[in-house]
SEGU-712772 format. One record per residue (C-alpha): chain; y negated, z negated, x. Coordinates in nm, 2 decimals, m for minus. Layout:
BEGIN
- A_Y_Z_X
...
***
This chain:
BEGIN
- A_m0.01_m0.05_0.02
- A_m0.26_m0.04_0.32
- A_m0.23_0.35_0.33
- A_m0.37_0.38_m0.03
- A_m0.63_0.10_m0.03
- A_m0.78_0.24_0.31
- A_m0.78_0.59_0.13
- A_m0.96_0.45_m0.22
- A_m1.21_0.28_0.05
- A_m1.29_0.58_0.18
- A_m1.37_0.77_m0.15
- A_m1.61_0.50_m0.24
- A_m1.78_0.47_0.03
- A_m1.80_0.90_0.10
- A_m1.96_0.90_m0.28
- A_m2.26_0.66_m0.20
- A_m2.31_0.80_0.12
- A_m2.29_1.20_0.06
- A_m2.42_1.17_m0.35
- A_m2.78_1.21_m0.26
- A_m2.72_1.54_m0.09
- A_m2.45_1.68_m0.24
- A_m2.67_1.95_m0.47
- A_m2.84_2.05_m0.10
- A_m2.53_2.15_0.13
- A_m2.44_2.47_0.20
- A_m2.11_2.59_0.24
- A_m1.97_2.67_0.56
- A_m2.02_3.00_0.74
- A_m1.77_3.15_0.93
- A_m1.90_3.41_1.19
- A_m1.82_3.74_1.17
- A_m1.65_3.92_1.43
- A_m1.50_4.23_1.41
- A_m1.09_4.32_1.50
- A_m0.99_4.70_1.43
- A_m0.63_4.71_1.31
- A_m0.48_5.02_1.31
- A_m0.14_5.12_1.13
- A_0.01_5.43_1.02
- A_m0.35_5.60_1.08
- A_m0.52_5.36_0.83
- A_m0.79_5.09_0.95
- A_m0.84_4.80_0.86
- A_m1.16_4.57_0.97
- A_m1.04_4.21_1.03
- A_m1.37_4.02_1.03
- A_m1.19_3.65_1.08
- A_m0.93_3.75_1.26
- A_m1.06_3.54_1.60
- A_m0.95_3.23_1.34
- A_m0.62_3.24_1.43
- A_m0.57_3.00_1.71
- A_m0.22_2.96_1.80
- A_m0.30_2.62_2.07
- A_m0.49_2.47_1.76
- A_m0.76_2.36_2.02
- A_m1.01_2.62_1.98
- A_m1.31_2.39_1.96
- A_m1.53_2.64_1.75
- A_m1.20_2.70_1.52
- A_m1.14_2.32_1.49
- A_m1.54_2.29_1.41
- A_m1.50_2.52_1.12
- A_m1.20_2.32_1.00
- A_m1.41_1.96_1.00
- A_m1.71_2.18_0.86
- A_m1.47_2.29_0.53
- A_m1.35_1.92_0.49
- A_m1.66_1.79_0.53
- A_m1.81_2.05_0.23
- A_m1.55_1.99_0.00
- A_m1.61_1.59_0.07
- A_m1.93_1.64_m0.04
- A_m1.91_1.89_m0.32
- A_m1.67_1.64_m0.44
- A_m1.87_1.33_m0.39
- A_m1.98_1.33_m0.76
- A_m1.63_1.27_m0.85
- A_m1.54_1.04_m0.55
- A_m1.53_0.75_m0.83
- A_m1.22_0.96_m1.04
- A_m1.06_1.06_m0.72
- A_m1.01_0.72_m0.65
- A_m0.92_0.63_m1.00
- A_m0.65_0.90_m1.02
- A_m0.52_0.82_m0.67
- A_m0.45_0.45_m0.78
- A_m0.32_0.59_m1.12
- A_m0.12_0.82_m0.95
- A_0.01_0.56_m0.67
- A_0.03_0.34_m0.96
- A_0.33_0.51_m1.15
- A_0.58_0.46_m0.80
- A_0.81_0.20_m0.86
- A_0.74_m0.11_m0.61
- A_1.09_m0.05_m0.51
- A_1.41_0.12_m0.55
- A_1.75_0.26_m0.48
- A_1.95_0.54_m0.52
- A_2.30_0.56_m0.68
- A_2.51_0.53_m0.35
- A_2.76_0.81_m0.25
- A_3.07_0.67_m0.11
- A_3.23_0.83_0.18
- A_3.58_0.65_0.27
- A_3.52_0.32_0.27
- A_3.18_0.27_0.22
- A_2.89_0.32_m0.02
- A_2.57_0.51_0.17
- A_2.26_0.51_m0.01
- A_1.85_0.51_0.05
- A_1.58_0.23_m0.09
- A_1.23_0.21_m0.13
- A_1.07_m0.17_m0.11
- A_0.78_m0.30_m0.22
- A_0.44_m0.18_0.01
- A_0.64_0.06_0.23
- A_0.57_0.41_0.22
- A_0.90_0.52_0.38
- A_1.24_0.52_0.25
- A_1.54_0.32_0.42
- A_1.90_0.40_0.47
- A_2.14_0.15_0.44
- A_2.52_0.16_0.38
- A_2.77_m0.14_0.30
- A_3.16_m0.15_0.24
- A_3.36_m0.09_m0.13
- A_3.49_m0.44_0.01
- A_3.15_m0.68_0.00
- A_2.82_m0.67_m0.09
- A_2.67_m0.73_0.28
- A_2.45_m0.44_0.40
- A_2.37_m0.25_0.67
- A_2.06_m0.08_0.77
- A_2.14_0.26_0.95
- A_1.79_0.35_0.99
- A_1.44_0.20_0.89
- A_1.23_0.49_0.81
- A_0.86_0.25_0.81
- A_0.95_0.11_1.13
- A_1.01_0.47_1.29
- A_0.71_0.63_1.16
- A_0.50_0.35_1.31
- A_0.21_0.47_1.46
- A_0.25_0.82_1.35
- A_0.04_1.05_1.12
- A_0.33_1.23_0.99
- A_0.71_1.13_1.02
- A_1.00_1.28_0.82
- A_1.40_1.24_0.88
- A_1.50_1.55_0.81
- A_1.87_1.49_0.81
- A_2.12_1.23_0.91
- A_2.48_1.22_0.94
- A_2.81_0.97_1.03
- A_3.06_1.03_1.26
- A_3.40_1.06_1.08
- A_3.51_0.73_1.16
- A_3.16_0.57_1.04
- A_3.08_0.43_1.38
- A_2.79_0.66_1.48
- A_2.50_0.76_1.30
- A_2.30_1.12_1.44
- A_1.95_1.20_1.26
- A_1.70_1.48_1.31
- A_1.34_1.33_1.31
- A_1.03_1.52_1.32
- A_0.64_1.36_1.39
- A_0.44_1.69_1.44
- A_0.52_1.85_1.08
- A_0.66_2.19_1.21
- A_0.96_2.19_1.11
- A_1.13_2.16_1.47
- A_1.31_1.81_1.50
- A_1.47_1.58_1.75
- A_1.82_1.45_1.70
- A_1.87_1.12_1.78
- A_2.21_0.91_1.80
- A_2.33_0.55_1.71
- A_2.57_0.28_1.72
- A_2.57_0.17_1.38
- A_2.70_m0.16_1.39
- A_2.58_m0.25_1.76
- A_2.20_m0.12_1.62
- A_2.19_0.02_1.92
- A_2.06_0.39_2.02
- A_2.22_0.60_2.27
- A_2.05_0.75_2.56
- A_2.18_1.14_2.43
- A_1.85_1.27_2.32
- A_1.82_1.69_2.14
- A_1.47_1.89_2.10
- A_1.40_2.16_1.93
- A_1.60_2.17_1.65
- A_1.66_2.26_1.31
- A_1.77_1.93_1.10
- A_2.14_2.10_1.03
- A_2.43_1.93_1.21
- A_2.82_1.88_1.20
- A_3.05_1.57_1.32
- A_3.38_1.72_1.48
- A_3.66_1.52_1.43
- A_3.69_1.35_1.78
- A_3.40_1.12_1.70
- A_3.23_1.23_1.99
- A_3.11_1.57_1.96
- A_2.86_1.71_1.77
- A_2.70_2.10_1.67
- A_2.37_2.15_1.58
- A_2.11_2.48_1.57
- A_1.80_2.51_1.78
- A_1.53_2.68_1.77
- A_1.35_2.98_1.94
- A_1.04_2.84_2.02
- A_0.83_3.09_1.97
- A_0.98_3.22_1.59
- A_1.11_2.89_1.51
- A_1.38_3.06_1.36
- A_1.71_2.87_1.37
- A_1.91_3.12_1.62
- A_2.17_2.94_1.82
- A_2.46_2.65_1.75
- A_2.54_2.45_2.03
- A_2.81_2.20_2.10
- A_2.69_1.85_2.23
- A_2.97_1.59_2.34
- A_2.82_1.25_2.38
- A_2.75_1.14_2.72
- A_2.75_1.51_2.86
- A_2.38_1.62_2.99
- A_2.48_2.03_2.96
- A_2.56_2.15_2.61
- A_2.75_2.47_2.51
- A_2.61_2.75_2.35
- A_2.87_2.83_2.09
- A_2.68_3.15_1.91
- A_2.36_3.34_1.89
- A_2.25_3.54_1.62
- A_2.08_3.84_1.73
- A_1.93_4.01_1.44
- A_1.55_3.78_1.33
- A_1.68_3.86_0.98
- A_1.87_3.60_0.95
- A_1.92_3.22_0.98
- A_2.17_3.00_1.13
- A_2.30_2.68_1.04
- A_2.59_2.47_1.07
- A_2.77_2.18_0.86
- A_3.13_2.02_0.80
- A_3.33_2.14_0.52
- A_3.41_1.88_0.27
- A_3.76_1.84_0.38
- A_3.64_1.75_0.73
- A_3.87_2.03_0.85
- A_3.61_2.28_0.95
- A_3.25_2.33_1.10
- A_3.11_2.65_0.95
- A_2.83_2.84_1.09
- A_2.65_2.98_0.83
- A_2.42_3.28_0.88
- A_2.17_3.43_0.58
- A_1.94_3.64_0.53
- A_1.78_3.73_0.18
- A_2.02_4.01_0.11
- A_2.35_3.91_0.31
- A_2.55_3.59_0.47
- A_2.82_3.55_0.71
- A_3.02_3.26_0.81
- A_3.19_3.18_1.14
- A_3.46_2.86_1.16
- A_3.52_2.62_1.44
- A_3.84_2.40_1.42
- A_3.67_2.07_1.38
- A_4.00_1.86_1.55
- A_3.99_2.14_1.84
- A_3.60_2.16_1.89
- A_3.62_2.37_2.18
- A_3.76_2.66_2.02
- A_3.64_3.02_1.98
- A_3.46_3.03_1.61
- A_3.65_3.27_1.41
- A_3.44_3.50_1.17
- A_3.53_3.44_0.79
- A_3.42_3.77_0.66
- A_3.19_4.00_0.87
- A_2.86_4.02_0.76
- A_2.74_4.36_0.48
- A_2.41_4.49_0.40
- A_2.39_4.33_0.01
- A_2.73_4.10_0.04
- A_2.61_3.71_0.01
- A_2.89_3.49_m0.02
- A_2.93_3.10_0.04
- A_3.26_2.91_0.10
- A_3.41_2.59_0.00
- A_3.75_2.48_0.17
- A_4.01_2.26_m0.07
- A_4.37_2.23_0.02
- A_4.48_2.52_0.18
- A_4.23_2.72_0.03
- A_3.90_2.87_0.08
- A_3.71_2.90_m0.23
- A_3.43_3.20_m0.23
- A_3.14_3.21_m0.43
- A_3.05_3.63_m0.38
- A_2.86_3.92_m0.53
- A_3.07_4.17_m0.39
- A_3.12_4.41_m0.71
- A_2.97_4.10_m0.90
- A_2.53_4.10_m0.88
- A_2.56_3.78_m1.07
- A_2.86_3.65_m0.86
- A_3.19_3.58_m0.92
- A_3.42_3.33_m0.79
- A_3.72_3.42_m0.55
- A_3.98_3.24_m0.31
- A_4.21_3.32_0.00
- A_4.47_3.13_0.16
- A_4.33_3.00_0.51
- A_4.55_3.16_0.73
- A_4.47_3.53_0.58
- A_4.06_3.50_0.63
- A_3.88_3.79_0.83
- A_3.90_4.07_0.56
- A_3.89_4.08_0.20
- A_4.23_4.20_0.13
- A_4.39_3.88_0.05
- A_4.10_3.76_m0.19
- A_4.20_3.69_m0.51
- A_3.97_3.63_m0.88
- A_3.96_3.26_m0.96
- A_3.64_3.35_m1.20
- A_3.56_3.64_m1.33
- A_3.19_3.80_m1.27
- A_2.97_3.78_m1.63
- A_2.72_4.03_m1.76
- A_2.38_3.80_m1.79
- A_2.53_3.50_m1.67
- A_2.48_3.41_m1.29
- A_2.71_3.17_m1.11
- A_2.48_2.96_m0.90
- A_2.75_2.65_m0.80
- A_3.10_2.53_m0.78
- A_3.28_2.28_m0.68
- A_3.65_2.17_m0.62
- A_3.82_1.90_m0.72
- A_4.24_1.87_m0.70
- A_4.26_1.83_m1.10
- A_3.93_2.08_m1.22
- A_3.69_2.31_m1.10
- A_3.31_2.28_m1.20
- A_3.07_2.56_m1.22
- A_2.73_2.58_m1.27
- A_2.64_2.92_m1.45
- A_2.25_3.00_m1.56
- A_2.22_3.19_m1.90
- A_1.90_3.29_m2.04
- A_1.71_3.08_m1.80
- A_1.91_2.76_m1.83
- A_2.20_2.59_m1.61
- A_2.47_2.53_m1.79
- A_2.80_2.34_m1.62
- A_3.12_2.42_m1.73
- A_3.45_2.22_m1.67
- A_3.77_2.39_m1.61
- A_4.12_2.18_m1.59
- A_4.31_2.42_m1.34
- A_4.64_2.31_m1.49
- A_4.60_2.41_m1.84
- A_4.30_2.62_m1.81
- A_4.12_2.44_m2.07
- A_3.74_2.45_m2.03
- A_3.46_2.27_m2.19
- A_3.05_2.27_m2.18
- A_2.82_1.97_m2.08
- A_2.58_1.91_m2.36
- A_2.22_1.91_m2.28
- A_1.96_1.84_m2.56
- A_1.61_1.90_m2.43
- A_1.50_2.29_m2.51
- A_1.38_2.34_m2.14
- A_1.59_2.17_m1.83
- A_1.72_2.13_m1.51
- A_2.06_2.00_m1.42
- A_2.24_2.04_m1.09
- A_2.59_1.93_m0.95
- A_2.51_1.63_m0.75
- A_2.71_1.50_m0.47
- A_3.08_1.46_m0.53
- A_3.20_1.40_m0.17
- A_3.58_1.32_m0.31
- A_3.82_1.55_m0.46
- A_4.05_1.30_m0.58
- A_3.83_1.21_m0.86
- A_3.81_1.28_m1.21
- A_3.43_1.20_m1.22
- A_3.16_1.44_m1.13
- A_2.84_1.35_m1.08
- A_2.55_1.56_m1.16
- A_2.17_1.54_m1.17
- A_1.94_1.58_m1.50
- A_1.59_1.65_m1.58
- A_1.33_1.78_m1.79
- A_0.93_1.81_m1.80
- A_0.96_1.55_m2.03
- A_1.29_1.33_m1.89
- A_1.29_1.16_m1.54
- A_1.48_1.29_m1.27
- A_1.87_1.11_m1.37
- A_2.19_1.08_m1.26
- A_2.52_1.09_m1.48
- A_2.87_1.10_m1.42
- A_3.08_1.26_m1.64
- A_3.44_1.19_m1.64
- A_3.64_1.56_m1.71
- A_3.96_1.39_m1.82
- A_3.73_1.20_m2.14
- A_3.44_1.43_m2.18
- A_3.22_1.16_m2.12
- A_2.92_1.15_m1.96
- A_2.77_0.80_m1.86
- A_2.39_0.75_m1.70
- A_2.39_0.58_m1.37
- A_2.03_0.57_m1.27
- A_1.69_0.73_m1.39
- A_1.42_0.68_m1.21
- A_1.15_0.44_m1.32
- A_0.80_0.53_m1.43
- A_0.61_0.27_m1.36
- A_0.35_0.17_m1.65
- A_0.35_0.27_m2.01
- A_0.56_0.58_m2.08
- A_0.77_0.69_m2.32
- A_0.92_1.03_m2.33
- A_0.97_1.09_m2.71
- A_0.56_1.11_m2.69
- A_0.59_1.45_m2.52
- A_0.73_1.77_m2.67
- A_0.92_2.02_m2.44
- A_0.93_2.35_m2.55
- A_1.01_2.71_m2.44
- A_0.97_3.07_m2.55
- A_1.01_3.40_m2.43
- A_0.69_3.68_m2.45
- A_0.73_4.07_m2.40
- A_0.56_4.16_m2.03
- A_0.39_4.49_m2.01
- A_0.67_4.64_m1.95
- A_0.89_4.56_m2.26
- A_1.08_4.28_m2.03
- A_1.11_3.91_m2.17
- A_1.04_3.64_m1.98
- A_1.06_3.30_m2.05
- A_0.81_3.03_m2.07
- A_0.88_2.62_m2.03
- A_0.59_2.41_m2.19
- A_0.50_2.01_m2.24
- A_0.22_1.83_m2.35
- A_0.18_1.49_m2.52
- A_0.25_1.51_m2.94
- A_m0.09_1.32_m3.00
- A_m0.29_1.47_m2.80
- A_m0.25_1.86_m2.92
- A_m0.44_2.04_m3.12
- A_m0.35_2.42_m3.15
- A_m0.61_2.63_m2.93
- A_m0.82_2.37_m2.83
- A_m0.60_2.21_m2.51
- A_m0.69_2.29_m2.15
- A_m0.34_2.45_m1.96
- A_m0.22_2.37_m1.63
- A_m0.01_2.71_m1.56
- A_0.23_2.70_m1.24
- A_0.42_3.01_m1.10
- A_0.60_3.06_m0.76
- A_0.85_3.35_m0.82
- A_0.99_3.47_m0.51
- A_1.32_3.50_m0.26
- A_1.51_3.43_m0.57
- A_1.43_3.04_m0.59
- A_1.43_2.98_m0.99
- A_1.18_2.73_m1.04
- A_1.29_2.42_m1.23
- A_1.13_2.27_m1.54
- A_1.13_1.92_m1.40
- A_0.95_1.60_m1.45
- A_0.68_1.51_m1.21
- A_0.52_1.15_m1.32
- A_0.19_1.25_m1.12
- A_0.15_1.52_m1.44
- A_0.13_1.24_m1.70
- A_m0.21_1.24_m1.55
- A_m0.28_1.55_m1.73
- A_m0.05_1.52_m2.01
- A_m0.22_1.19_m2.11
- A_m0.56_1.36_m2.11
- A_m0.48_1.67_m2.35
- A_m0.36_1.88_m2.13
- A_m0.05_2.16_m2.22
- A_0.17_2.20_m1.87
- A_0.35_2.57_m1.84
- A_0.58_2.73_m1.59
- A_0.56_3.14_m1.61
- A_0.92_3.18_m1.51
- A_0.77_3.55_m1.30
- A_1.04_3.72_m1.16
- A_1.13_3.71_m0.81
- A_1.31_3.41_m0.89
- A_1.66_3.41_m1.07
- A_1.61_3.23_m1.41
- A_1.76_3.53_m1.57
- A_2.02_3.64_m1.32
- A_2.00_3.82_m0.98
- A_1.81_4.13_m1.12
- A_1.51_3.87_m1.17
- A_1.52_3.86_m0.82
- A_1.59_4.22_m0.76
- A_1.27_4.28_m0.99
- A_1.01_4.09_m0.82
- A_1.08_4.16_m0.44
- A_1.00_4.44_m0.19
- A_0.87_4.73_m0.42
- A_0.85_4.56_m0.74
- A_0.66_4.26_m0.60
- A_0.38_4.31_m0.85
- A_0.63_4.26_m1.17
- A_0.56_3.88_m1.04
- A_0.18_3.91_m1.06
- A_0.18_4.09_m1.40
- A_0.41_3.87_m1.57
- A_0.19_3.55_m1.45
- A_m0.09_3.73_m1.64
- A_0.08_3.89_m1.92
- A_0.23_3.51_m1.95
- A_m0.12_3.38_m1.96
- A_m0.22_3.64_m2.23
- A_0.11_3.49_m2.41
- A_0.01_3.14_m2.45
- A_m0.34_3.23_m2.55
- A_m0.22_3.43_m2.84
- A_0.06_3.19_m2.99
- A_m0.28_2.93_m2.99
- A_m0.10_2.64_m2.73
- A_m0.39_2.66_m2.50
- A_m0.76_2.68_m2.48
- A_m0.86_3.02_m2.34
- A_m1.20_2.89_m2.19
- A_m0.99_2.59_m2.00
- A_m0.69_2.74_m1.81
- A_m0.59_2.66_m1.44
- A_m0.39_2.89_m1.25
- A_m0.17_2.66_m0.95
- A_0.12_2.78_m0.69
- A_0.20_2.72_m0.36
- A_0.31_2.90_m0.08
- A_0.46_3.24_m0.19
- A_0.33_3.11_m0.52
- A_0.00_3.05_m0.38
- A_m0.02_3.45_m0.30
- A_0.08_3.47_m0.65
- A_m0.21_3.29_m0.71
- A_m0.41_3.50_m0.45
- A_m0.34_3.78_m0.67
- A_m0.41_3.68_m1.02
- A_m0.79_3.55_m0.84
- A_m0.83_3.95_m0.74
- A_m0.65_4.10_m1.03
- A_m0.80_3.85_m1.36
- A_m1.03_3.60_m1.23
- A_m1.20_3.63_m1.62
- A_m0.88_3.46_m1.75
- A_m0.89_3.11_m1.55
- A_m1.14_2.89_m1.56
- A_m0.96_2.75_m1.22
- A_m0.73_2.86_m0.96
- A_m0.54_2.61_m0.69
- A_m0.38_2.75_m0.42
- A_m0.17_2.48_m0.17
- A_m0.11_2.68_0.19
- A_m0.12_3.04_0.03
- A_0.06_3.32_0.17
- A_m0.25_3.54_0.13
- A_m0.27_3.77_0.46
- A_0.06_3.96_0.39
- A_m0.02_4.25_0.58
- A_m0.12_4.11_0.94
- A_0.21_3.86_0.88
- A_0.43_4.09_0.85
- A_0.31_4.33_1.10
- A_0.29_4.06_1.36
- A_0.67_3.94_1.48
- A_0.51_3.68_1.72
- A_0.41_3.48_1.41
- A_0.70_3.25_1.33
- A_0.95_3.36_1.03
- A_0.83_3.65_1.01
- A_1.06_3.90_1.10
- A_1.30_3.72_0.88
- A_1.12_3.79_0.56
- A_1.11_4.16_0.56
- A_1.44_4.17_0.32
- A_1.23_3.97_0.09
- A_0.83_4.13_0.12
- A_0.98_4.46_0.33
- A_0.88_4.61_0.68
- A_0.53_4.75_0.68
- A_0.63_4.95_1.00
- A_0.73_5.12_0.73
- A_0.42_5.34_0.58
- A_0.55_5.31_0.20
- A_0.59_4.96_0.23
- A_0.25_4.92_0.40
- A_0.08_5.06_0.12
- A_0.24_4.85_m0.13
- A_0.19_4.54_0.07
- A_m0.17_4.65_0.12
- A_m0.27_4.73_m0.29
- A_m0.16_4.35_m0.34
- A_m0.24_4.18_m0.05
- A_m0.50_3.93_m0.15
- A_m0.69_3.88_0.17
- A_m0.69_4.28_0.20
- A_m0.82_4.28_m0.15
- A_m1.07_4.04_m0.16
- A_m1.41_4.25_m0.32
- A_m1.77_4.19_m0.44
- A_m1.69_4.02_m0.79
- A_m1.71_3.71_m0.98
- A_m1.38_3.48_m0.91
- A_m1.27_3.19_m1.06
- A_m1.32_2.81_m0.94
- A_m1.10_2.74_m0.68
- A_m0.96_2.46_m0.45
- A_m0.74_2.56_m0.13
- A_m0.54_2.37_0.08
- A_m0.37_2.42_0.37
- A_m0.24_2.21_0.68
- A_m0.33_2.27_1.05
- A_0.04_2.24_1.18
- A_0.23_2.45_0.87
- A_0.45_2.65_1.04
- A_0.55_2.89_0.74
- A_0.18_2.97_0.65
- A_m0.01_2.95_0.94
- A_m0.35_2.75_0.86
- A_m0.56_3.06_0.95
- A_m0.44_3.27_0.64
- A_m0.61_3.05_0.41
- A_m0.92_2.98_0.62
- A_m0.96_3.37_0.65
- A_m0.91_3.41_0.30
- A_m1.17_3.09_0.22
- A_m1.40_3.29_0.48
- A_m1.39_3.63_0.30
- A_m1.40_3.54_m0.02
- A_m1.71_3.30_0.06
- A_m1.87_3.62_0.22
- A_m1.84_3.88_m0.09
- A_m1.77_3.64_m0.41
- A_m2.12_3.69_m0.66
- A_m2.07_3.39_m0.87
- A_m2.20_3.04_m0.84
- A_m1.82_2.85_m0.90
- A_m1.67_2.61_m0.64
- A_m1.48_2.78_m0.34
- A_m1.35_2.43_m0.19
- A_m1.09_2.44_0.11
- A_m0.87_2.09_0.19
- A_m0.73_2.12_0.53
- A_m0.52_1.83_0.62
- A_m0.54_1.83_1.01
- A_m0.24_1.61_1.07
- A_0.06_1.78_0.90
- A_0.21_2.11_0.80
- A_0.35_2.30_0.52
- A_0.51_1.99_0.32
- A_0.22_1.80_0.33
- A_0.20_1.43_0.37
- A_0.52_1.26_0.47
- A_0.35_0.92_0.36
- A_0.41_0.90_m0.03
- A_0.12_0.74_m0.08
- A_m0.07_0.91_0.09
- A_0.06_1.25_m0.04
- A_m0.10_1.14_m0.35
- A_m0.43_1.18_m0.19
- A_m0.44_1.55_m0.23
- A_m0.29_1.56_m0.60
- A_m0.59_1.36_m0.69
- A_m0.86_1.59_m0.53
- A_m0.63_1.87_m0.70
- A_m0.69_1.69_m1.06
- A_m1.03_1.54_m0.99
- A_m1.15_1.93_m0.95
- A_m0.93_2.05_m1.28
- A_m1.05_1.74_m1.47
- A_m1.41_1.76_m1.41
- A_m1.41_2.18_m1.47
- A_m1.26_2.07_m1.78
- A_m1.44_1.79_m1.91
- A_m1.19_1.57_m1.90
- A_m1.20_1.27_m1.72
***
């Protein structure tokens, strides 16, 4: 809570210090320094190319960022008291103490908990025989003195004696692996730097596999084997194709170390015998363009979730001694037109499938002996459900998670033998909250090309008046990621002030199946943008929202969406909020020295090809900024962002300032200590939410 109190003090004091001069302050003006970028005989003039500084030490750049932050603070000083109130309101909903549902592995129950006044989780375990708890990691102690700290992953050795964990204290997504004797509470001297958080123990309890990142591109591209106590690690696998990301994990059976290589359009898995960690990896199935697959090992078989001759995936299996080709694959679950097979889990007596139909996930349970099947029933019209952690195949209990726009995240156990679910835990929302006060709805609208697109929405029933409510509209639409209609306690601050919150499930995700993704990427990317604009019109036409008070929100690839709608339909939105937005599409995708660029060609296209260059140019938000009126805008970024580099949104804001023809707000908030995911401290993280909500509520006139 100390961090929260400090933020509140800063907000209140900045209000009194800056309120007198807020009307007089001018926005920062970034110097114009033209750089000519030529491709395919076409010249682009980038007057703010100089803002890119990979060292993040250029005083001219840092001064500009500090000036932007000072300007945002000054402009928002009139509502600093609202920010402070919102920050307190948002933080007060966090449970002062909380713990997760334990997961049993062997004779141990593993869980995490938050303690009163602590910002970070404590990872613990206890045996199934006694109540005494052992602390594995206290992230609060590990984060002491650091502005950012994240435990990206941890893994316990098969004999449960050793802990390996990956930590990041810079927020660049580059981790450092350390080791600990659990019972001795003693750290080993072994340390591994420059890695991703992926790791897997071999069966010998002394060998661990990990994924190293390229120091320039930050792509995880090599798998190494580390034996405790030895200085030299062994290279096990190296990925030569920059379009692929390399990870590693242990199979649930602990029989295999799985090396997973994946791009946006294909997969390749390799296997190492966990009982012979020095053995060479075997290819499960060689990669093929357009073929995506995932594997699970159970008994003497591998089960394969594959889109081979099945655009929405089907489930196959193959004996473990017949891998390497598809010659011996046999079908377990057939492909269904219109039903996307998202995930699965194998039990000794049951097969569980997570299937997406008409935009919603359903869970199908099949008894393997009889073939009898049933679906788990859910009540909300829009919801999100996932297969949760199920480490033991012997059980008849399936654990799954459930949430909706009005239902907090909940963990259930479903007795597959009795067809009965029992609630294990619901995330507590501190204060006055009753989910029955809120209505969740879902409808389809017809986009401009005739496609039926879903929208999920929620509002507080006693605050709703048709056609009169301000709107908070969220969109993403990329990488095949389906946006879950999930509960977020922070949104109550908008809902309780009369907002309608809606998610437009634009193409580019997989909400409606794999074709939904295909229709929203590469040379069909504009469908994503059209869907969001058309969805906004549908909400207006159906009297869900006040057309004069619509706020559009997106992050990362969703920030690209925000940049396009601000260019193409500025008159429709009272405000646009773009978090860590990917807005300088062409320049980034043309520069392979920028981390992650080369791995993105299958998503956006390769602009070295003229057709893709011209298509990307036609929508790239930075390139399409023009002299026109723009909505009120709030843009955020992090100095250490490795996914969308800070200079993209900073350049975009600089160009918008120079060209826009209106007096609307244009604010940039730069977190000087963090990256793409923002602050790691759960209280500090709400600072930016309070800023965003104060920005919106002030414009909507609903403080």
